[in-house]
C-alpha positions, 0 to 999 in steps of 0.5 A: 323364654319357658326356661327363663320363666322357670328361673324367674317366674316373677317376670312372667316371661312365658306370657310375654316372651320377652316383649316389653309389655306393660306388665313386663316393664312393671315387673322389671321396676318391681323386681329389678334387673336379672343377669339375663337381661340384655343392657341394650334392651331399651326399657333396661337401658332407659332404666339404667340412665334414668337412675344414673347408672345404678339400678336394683337387681335381684342379684345385686346392685348394677352400676353402669 
């Protein structure tokens, strides 16, 4: 998570260690999904489903 935090400090990985904390979920909504997220991570999966398969990504738009 330290390396992830260095690559993507806006998500705060060093503070929440990848757990779905309130702040982590807020950051996902604010900054989008990065390429390191697992689509099986429930908050990510739920976000994809709730946006009908198209979500903001810091890389590009991701389509399910």
